[in-house]
Backbone bond lengths (Angstrom), bond angles and torsions (degrees), N, CA, C in turn:
res aa  C-N    CA-C-N  psi(-1)  N-CA   C-N-CA  omega(-1)  CA-C   N-CA-C  phi
1 X - - - 1.425 - - 1.579 110.84 -
2 X 1.284 115.85 132.27 1.454 121.65 -176.79 1.474 108.31 -87.99
3 X 1.367 116.96 134.78 1.458 123.24 179.11 1.570 103.86 -81.29
4 X 1.315 110.93 140.56 1.488 119.88 179.70 1.532 105.78 -109.79
5 X 1.370 113.22 144.74 1.427 121.93 -179.01 1.482 111.63 -127.75
6 X 1.334 113.88 154.86 1.464 119.05 179.31 1.546 107.17 -129.65
7 X 1.339 115.32 138.55 1.441 120.64 -176.95 1.560 111.22 -103.23
8 X 1.318 114.54 162.39 1.431 119.97 -174.14 1.557 113.91 -53.45
9 X 1.326 118.42 -32.68 1.445 123.52 -178.54 1.578 111.57 -67.54
10 X 1.309 115.35 -25.59 1.419 121.23 177.26 1.548 112.27 -86.97
11 X 1.315 114.97 -27.67 1.462 122.19 -178.56 1.545 111.81 -76.63
12 X 1.315 113.28 -52.68 1.474 121.63 -168.46 1.507 111.00 -83.13
13 X 1.332 115.09 147.14 1.478 121.44 174.99 1.521 107.38 -96.14
14 X 1.312 114.43 152.21 1.474 123.57 173.04 1.546 108.59 -127.88
15 X 1.291 117.58 168.25 1.469 117.31 179.93 1.539 113.15 -59.72
16 X 1.274 119.25 -20.01 1.482 121.91 -179.33 1.549 114.32 -106.84
17 X 1.346 116.67 -10.66 1.446 117.04 -172.99 1.560 107.08 -145.35
18 X 1.280 114.66 134.61 1.434 121.78 178.71 1.549 109.38 -89.36
19 X 1.298 117.14 124.23 1.441 122.54 177.23 1.534 111.50 -96.38
20 X 1.311 117.45 -178.44 1.421 122.28 176.86 1.573 112.37 -59.83
21 X 1.339 115.81 -33.35 1.399 119.88 177.98 1.559 112.37 -114.96
22 X 1.285 117.26 146.79 1.492 119.51 -175.57 1.499 111.48 -81.22
23 X 1.288 119.53 36.06 1.520 124.57 -176.57 1.479 110.76 -133.56
24 X 1.306 115.84 163.95 1.531 121.48 178.56 1.427 112.43 -81.47
25 X 1.366 118.17 167.65 1.428 121.15 179.07 1.518 113.75 -64.21
26 X 1.348 116.95 -36.49 1.500 116.89 176.23 1.564 112.44 -61.91
27 X 1.284 115.19 -35.29 1.498 118.32 177.77 1.486 109.49 -64.40
28 X 1.340 120.99 -45.04 1.403 123.92 179.65 1.559 108.86 -60.71
29 X 1.355 119.85 -41.36 1.446 120.94 178.25 1.517 110.42 -65.85
30 X 1.335 118.58 -37.50 1.453 119.89 174.99 1.516 114.07 -60.87
31 X 1.383 113.21 -42.06 1.439 118.52 175.13 1.548 112.54 -58.89
32 X 1.319 115.32 -41.94 1.466 119.22 -179.32 1.552 107.34 -63.27
33 X 1.301 118.69 -44.46 1.455 125.17 -177.56 1.503 110.89 -61.24
34 X 1.344 120.01 -39.09 1.452 120.94 -178.62 1.566 111.83 -92.00
35 X 1.318 117.40 -0.25 1.437 119.14 176.16 1.530 115.61 87.77
36 X 1.334 118.08 12.72 1.451 123.23 -179.78 1.528 110.44 -82.53
37 X 1.317 115.31 -34.69 1.467 120.68 -176.57 1.491 107.48 -114.49
38 X 1.383 117.18 146.68 1.492 119.65 -179.76 1.510 112.78 -55.41
39 X 1.339 113.38 148.03 1.491 123.01 172.44 1.501 108.56 -63.05
40 X 1.382 118.59 136.51 1.473 118.67 175.41 1.498 108.46 -81.37
41 X 1.370 114.20 171.72 1.450 122.30 174.93 1.492 110.18 -110.45
42 X 1.239 117.08 144.59 1.519 122.93 175.89 1.499 105.73 -89.62
43 X 1.336 117.36 108.29 1.458 122.84 179.33 1.545 112.65 -87.73
44 X 1.273 115.64 -24.10 1.445 121.95 -179.73 1.548 110.56 -163.38
45 X 1.318 116.56 -176.27 1.498 121.02 -178.78 1.537 111.75 -54.82
46 X 1.346 115.85 -37.97 1.473 120.56 -175.14 1.545 112.50 -127.09
47 X 1.278 115.03 21.99 1.530 121.04 -177.26 1.478 109.99 -127.35
48 X 1.363 110.98 114.86 1.436 119.53 175.92 1.483 108.74 -122.32
49 X 1.358 120.33 133.97 1.445 122.62 -176.04 1.537 108.59 -149.64
50 X 1.339 113.06 166.89 1.441 121.42 173.90 1.476 110.57 -114.31
51 X 1.372 116.54 141.18 1.420 117.94 172.15 1.529 109.50 -60.12
52 X 1.294 116.06 133.94 1.501 122.16 -176.31 1.563 106.78 -58.18
53 X 1.303 118.24 -39.87 1.396 121.50 -178.50 1.585 111.54 -58.93
54 X 1.295 116.44 -41.48 1.516 120.64 -179.31 1.556 107.65 -66.56
55 X 1.291 117.28 -38.74 1.520 119.39 179.28 1.509 108.25 -67.70
56 X 1.273 119.57 -44.79 1.485 120.11 179.32 1.537 110.54 -62.33
57 X 1.330 116.79 -39.80 1.477 117.02 174.35 1.489 114.47 -59.78
58 X 1.356 117.30 -39.74 1.432 122.35 177.53 1.575 109.79 -62.96
59 X 1.303 113.21 -43.09 1.555 115.88 -179.66 1.505 108.91 -65.07
60 X 1.314 118.13 -40.03 1.456 122.95 -178.83 1.530 108.81 -63.11
61 X 1.347 117.31 -43.77 1.478 122.21 -179.92 1.554 108.52 -62.91
62 X 1.329 119.23 -41.18 1.447 122.93 179.45 1.558 109.72 -63.61
63 X 1.302 116.41 -40.26 1.425 123.12 -178.32 1.508 110.73 -65.83
64 X 1.289 118.87 -31.71 1.499 120.48 -175.80 1.532 113.30 -94.90
65 X 1.317 116.64 -7.81 1.486 122.01 177.20 1.593 106.96 -74.75
66 X 1.367 116.22 150.30 1.424 118.71 173.72 1.570 109.98 -55.03
67 X 1.276 116.37 128.54 1.461 120.68 -176.73 1.546 108.78 95.92
68 X 1.297 117.83 -41.86 1.447 123.90 176.63 1.477 115.08 47.44
69 X 1.314 120.35 34.17 1.438 124.92 -176.40 1.477 113.40 -116.31
70 X 1.331 121.16 112.18 1.449 122.93 -178.33 1.528 111.18 -64.79
71 X 1.337 116.42 -25.15 1.463 119.79 -178.05 1.553 108.73 -67.39
72 X 1.385 118.90 -48.47 1.416 120.77 -179.86 1.503 112.15 -69.67
73 X 1.388 116.40 -32.51 1.471 121.82 172.22 1.480 110.11 -61.30
74 X 1.359 116.90 -39.98 1.462 119.90 179.89 1.516 110.09 -64.62
75 X 1.332 119.72 -47.20 1.401 123.27 179.84 1.528 113.03 -57.97
76 X 1.360 114.61 -46.09 1.463 121.16 179.70 1.530 110.82 -61.29
77 X 1.363 115.07 -48.94 1.446 119.88 -177.11 1.535 110.10 -64.26
78 X 1.272 117.98 -37.40 1.463 122.22 178.70 1.555 111.14 -60.97
79 X 1.399 114.09 -47.20 1.416 122.05 179.47 1.528 110.91 -61.62
80 X 1.329 115.86 -47.22 1.499 119.62 179.79 1.588 109.30 -61.06
81 X 1.293 114.87 -45.62 1.446 120.56 -179.60 1.498 112.17 -56.43
82 X 1.315 116.60 -36.89 1.496 122.55 178.75 1.519 111.01 -81.13
83 X 1.371 117.90 -8.66 1.448 119.62 179.77 1.421 114.55 94.98
84 X 1.357 122.00 4.20 1.437 125.40 178.82 1.526 110.91 -92.68
85 X 1.342 114.52 70.02 1.517 117.22 -177.79 1.521 110.99 -69.29
86 X 1.279 119.50 -31.25 1.451 120.64 -177.73 1.559 108.67 -63.88
87 X 1.342 118.09 -47.76 1.440 121.45 179.85 1.513 111.42 -64.55
88 X 1.383 116.00 -29.48 1.485 117.81 -178.21 1.508 109.12 -82.91
89 X 1.301 120.86 -6.74 1.493 121.54 177.01 1.485 110.50 88.60
90 X 1.292 121.60 14.18 1.439 123.77 176.58 1.543 108.80 -81.41
91 X 1.323 112.61 154.09 1.534 117.06 178.38 1.482 113.05 -77.32
């Protein structure tokens, strides 16, 4: 079985293109930094990607959480990453 990978350009959304997630590339990288999103793999000197299975598991976990909305999860993760826990609703 061949492993499939997904790159940041396919994951992130831009104003002109919808990605797999309704968030920008910097948000995905913030999620990786805080441990919310899976760590990517380095496939080459300039190629970083995520195993498709890991991304699908992340999406499944978002869907089963109360609210199940990756957009609100994105907002909360971004606020926490910037240190604004109060605005994110964290204790």
